[in-house]
C-alpha positions as CSV (number, residue, x, y, z in Angstrom):
1,X,-14.7,-0.6,-8.2
2,X,-15.9,-0.1,-4.6
3,X,-14.5,-2.1,-1.7
4,X,-17.8,-3.8,-1.4
5,X,-17.6,-4.9,-5.0
6,X,-14.0,-6.1,-4.6
7,X,-14.8,-8.1,-1.5
8,X,-18.0,-9.5,-2.9
9,X,-16.2,-10.9,-5.9
10,X,-13.3,-12.2,-3.8
11,X,-15.6,-14.0,-1.5
12,X,-17.6,-15.5,-4.3
13,X,-14.4,-16.8,-5.8
14,X,-13.8,-18.6,-2.5
15,X,-17.4,-19.9,-2.4
16,X,-18.4,-17.6,0.4
17,X,-21.1,-14.8,0.8
18,X,-20.5,-11.1,1.4
19,X,-23.7,-11.0,3.4
20,X,-22.1,-13.0,6.2
21,X,-20.6,-10.4,8.5
22,X,-17.8,-12.7,9.8
23,X,-16.6,-13.5,6.3
24,X,-16.9,-9.8,5.3
25,X,-15.0,-8.6,8.4
26,X,-12.2,-11.1,7.7
27,X,-12.2,-10.1,4.1
28,X,-11.6,-6.5,5.1
29,X,-8.6,-7.6,7.1
30,X,-7.3,-9.7,4.3
31,X,-7.7,-6.8,1.8
32,X,-5.7,-4.5,4.1
33,X,-3.0,-7.1,4.5
34,X,-2.8,-7.5,0.7
35,X,-2.6,-3.7,0.2
36,X,0.2,-3.5,2.7
37,X,2.1,-6.1,0.6
38,X,1.3,-4.4,-2.7
39,X,2.2,-0.9,-1.5
40,X,5.7,-2.0,-0.7
41,X,6.4,-1.3,-4.4
42,X,7.1,2.3,-5.5
43,X,4.0,2.7,-7.6
44,X,4.0,5.9,-9.7
45,X,0.2,6.2,-9.5
46,X,0.7,7.3,-5.9
47,X,2.7,10.4,-7.0
48,X,0.7,13.6,-6.5
49,X,1.4,17.3,-6.2
50,X,0.2,19.9,-3.7
51,X,0.8,23.5,-2.9
52,X,0.4,25.9,0.1
53,X,1.1,29.6,0.6
54,X,3.5,30.9,3.1
55,X,2.8,33.9,5.3
56,X,5.2,36.3,7.1
57,X,6.6,35.1,10.4
58,X,5.0,31.6,10.1
59,X,7.3,28.6,9.8
60,X,5.0,25.6,10.3
61,X,2.5,24.4,7.8
62,X,0.1,21.5,7.2
63,X,0.4,19.3,4.1
64,X,-2.5,17.5,2.4
65,X,-4.1,14.9,4.6
66,X,-3.2,12.0,2.2
67,X,0.6,12.6,2.2
68,X,2.5,9.5,3.0
69,X,6.0,11.0,2.5
70,X,7.5,13.9,0.5
71,X,9.5,13.4,-2.7
72,X,10.5,17.0,-3.7
73,X,9.7,20.6,-2.7
74,X,10.3,23.9,-4.4
75,X,9.5,27.6,-3.9
76,X,7.8,28.3,-7.2
77,X,7.4,32.0,-6.4
78,X,11.1,32.6,-6.0
79,X,12.3,29.8,-8.3
80,X,14.2,28.0,-5.5
81,X,14.4,24.3,-4.5
82,X,13.6,23.6,-0.9
83,X,15.8,20.9,0.5
84,X,14.3,18.2,2.9
85,X,16.5,17.9,5.9
86,X,16.4,16.9,9.6
87,X,15.6,19.2,12.5
88,X,19.2,18.7,13.8
89,X,20.6,20.0,10.5
90,X,18.7,23.2,11.0
91,X,19.9,23.4,14.6
92,X,23.5,23.3,13.4
93,X,22.8,26.2,11.1
94,X,20.7,28.4,13.4
95,X,19.9,27.0,16.9
96,X,17.3,29.7,17.7
97,X,16.0,29.8,14.1
98,X,16.0,33.6,14.0
99,X,16.8,34.0,10.3
100,X,14.0,35.1,8.0
101,X,13.7,35.1,4.3
102,X,12.9,32.8,1.4
103,X,12.5,29.2,2.5
104,X,15.5,27.0,1.6
105,X,15.0,24.0,3.9
106,X,12.2,22.1,5.6
107,X,11.9,19.3,8.1
108,X,9.0,17.1,9.2
109,X,7.9,18.5,12.5
110,X,4.9,16.3,13.4
111,X,1.3,15.5,12.7
112,X,-1.7,17.8,13.2
113,X,-4.1,15.6,15.1
114,X,-6.9,18.1,14.8
115,X,-6.6,18.1,11.0
116,X,-7.2,14.5,10.0
117,X,-3.6,13.6,10.9
118,X,-2.1,15.9,8.3
119,X,1.7,15.9,8.2
120,X,3.3,19.2,9.4
121,X,6.5,20.7,8.1
122,X,8.7,23.6,9.3
123,X,10.3,25.9,6.8
124,X,13.7,27.5,7.3
125,X,14.4,30.4,7.2
126,X,11.1,31.5,8.6
127,X,9.2,33.2,5.6
128,X,9.0,36.9,5.6
129,X,6.6,37.2,2.7
130,X,3.9,35.3,0.8
131,X,5.2,32.6,-1.6
132,X,3.8,29.5,-3.2
133,X,5.4,26.2,-2.1
134,X,4.9,23.3,-4.4
135,X,5.5,19.8,-3.1
136,X,5.5,16.4,-4.8
137,X,4.6,13.5,-2.6
138,X,3.6,9.8,-2.4
139,X,-0.1,9.6,-1.4
140,X,-1.7,7.2,1.0
141,X,-4.1,4.6,-0.3
142,X,-6.9,4.3,2.3
143,X,-7.5,1.0,4.0
144,X,-10.8,-0.8,3.5
145,X,-13.2,-0.2,6.3
146,X,-17.0,-0.4,6.9
147,X,-17.2,3.4,6.5
148,X,-15.9,3.4,2.9
149,X,-17.5,0.2,1.5
150,X,-19.2,2.2,-1.2
151,X,-16.4,4.6,-2.0
152,X,-15.2,4.5,-5.7
153,X,-11.5,3.4,-5.3
154,X,-10.7,4.5,-8.9
155,X,-9.8,7.9,-7.3
156,X,-7.1,6.2,-5.2
157,X,-5.7,3.3,-7.3
158,X,-6.0,2.0,-10.9
159,X,-8.1,-1.0,-11.7
160,X,-5.2,-3.4,-12.0
161,X,-4.3,-2.6,-8.3
162,X,-7.9,-3.2,-7.2
163,X,-7.9,-6.6,-9.1
164,X,-4.7,-7.6,-7.3
165,X,-6.3,-6.8,-4.0
166,X,-9.4,-8.9,-5.0
167,X,-7.3,-11.9,-5.9
168,X,-5.2,-11.4,-2.7
169,X,-8.3,-11.7,-0.6
170,X,-9.4,-14.8,-2.4
171,X,-6.0,-16.3,-2.0
172,X,-6.0,-15.7,1.7
173,X,-9.4,-17.4,2.1
174,X,-8.5,-20.4,0.0
175,X,-5.4,-20.8,2.1
176,X,-7.5,-20.4,5.3
177,X,-9.8,-23.2,4.2
178,X,-6.9,-25.5,3.4
179,X,-7.1,-25.2,-0.4
180,X,-3.5,-24.9,-1.3
181,X,-4.1,-25.4,-5.0
182,X,-6.8,-22.7,-5.1
183,X,-4.6,-20.3,-3.1
184,X,-1.7,-20.8,-5.5
185,X,-4.0,-20.1,-8.5
186,X,-5.3,-16.9,-6.9
187,X,-1.8,-15.9,-6.0
188,X,-0.8,-16.3,-9.7
189,X,-3.6,-14.1,-10.8
190,X,-2.6,-11.5,-8.2
191,X,1.0,-11.5,-9.4
192,X,-0.1,-11.1,-13.0
193,X,-1.7,-7.8,-12.1
194,X,1.4,-6.8,-10.1
195,X,3.4,-7.4,-13.2
196,X,1.0,-5.3,-15.2
197,X,1.6,-2.5,-12.7
198,X,5.3,-2.9,-12.8
199,X,5.1,-2.6,-16.6
200,X,3.2,0.7,-16.3
201,X,5.8,1.9,-13.8
202,X,8.6,1.2,-16.4
203,X,6.8,2.9,-19.3
204,X,5.9,6.0,-17.3
205,X,9.4,6.5,-15.9
206,X,10.7,8.0,-19.1
207,X,13.8,9.5,-17.5
208,X,15.1,6.1,-16.5
209,X,18.1,4.6,-18.3
210,X,18.4,0.9,-19.0
211,X,21.6,-1.0,-19.9
212,X,21.7,-4.4,-21.5
213,X,23.7,-6.7,-19.3
214,X,25.3,-10.1,-20.0
215,X,28.4,-12.0,-19.2
216,X,31.2,-11.7,-21.8
217,X,31.3,-15.5,-22.1
218,X,27.7,-15.5,-23.5
219,X,27.3,-14.5,-27.1
220,X,24.6,-11.9,-27.7
221,X,23.1,-9.7,-30.4
222,X,26.0,-7.2,-30.2
223,X,29.7,-7.7,-30.1
224,X,31.8,-5.1,-28.3
225,X,35.5,-5.1,-29.3
226,X,38.2,-2.8,-27.9
227,X,40.5,-1.7,-30.7
228,X,44.1,-0.6,-30.1
229,X,44.9,2.9,-31.1
230,X,46.2,6.3,-30.0
231,X,45.0,9.8,-29.7
232,X,46.8,12.9,-30.8
233,X,46.1,16.4,-29.3
234,X,45.6,19.0,-32.0
235,X,47.9,22.0,-31.7
């Protein structure tokens, strides 16, 4: 869906019209408030991968403009992990940063204001050859704004997330108008979609391990009994 579609549906659920600029502007604010709430969860749909190439004697590089924060970095040319550290950590290793070679560390060194606010990182040691650096990151989800009302948000977030934003906007408007019951109903719909997203998170995180937990005083499907015995070391 587009932001315009999401807001139009949300406003209609609250008995309001998208054509009213005041309602529309407030709905944009409510949508961004709802997204801020939803994005507090570690959604796997925000995980992306990018690459850049190093060049000799250049330590600082721009990342993709949608990087919110880094997850993992590696030098795929030389088969080396690149550890994310602080600038002070590098200072303790080499205060004048004179060492050159394959990158082993990086730190966040700022934002490139002339390049759409792209995150900048500094590699250490300073590369002395060309190599491909691959980085995994969590991507930004753009706020709603008048400039992107017709943008297809499927490229940024799945449909369940968009639906949660829709119901979040409707919830805020019901609350603003004093309809507590309606707000609670829209909140319930929103939370249903959040639970859908959490289910997808669990099913896509295949390397996670889960353990059944219960108090020993409560009987369950399995009985765990410690048996007495002894072990003998083979000669």
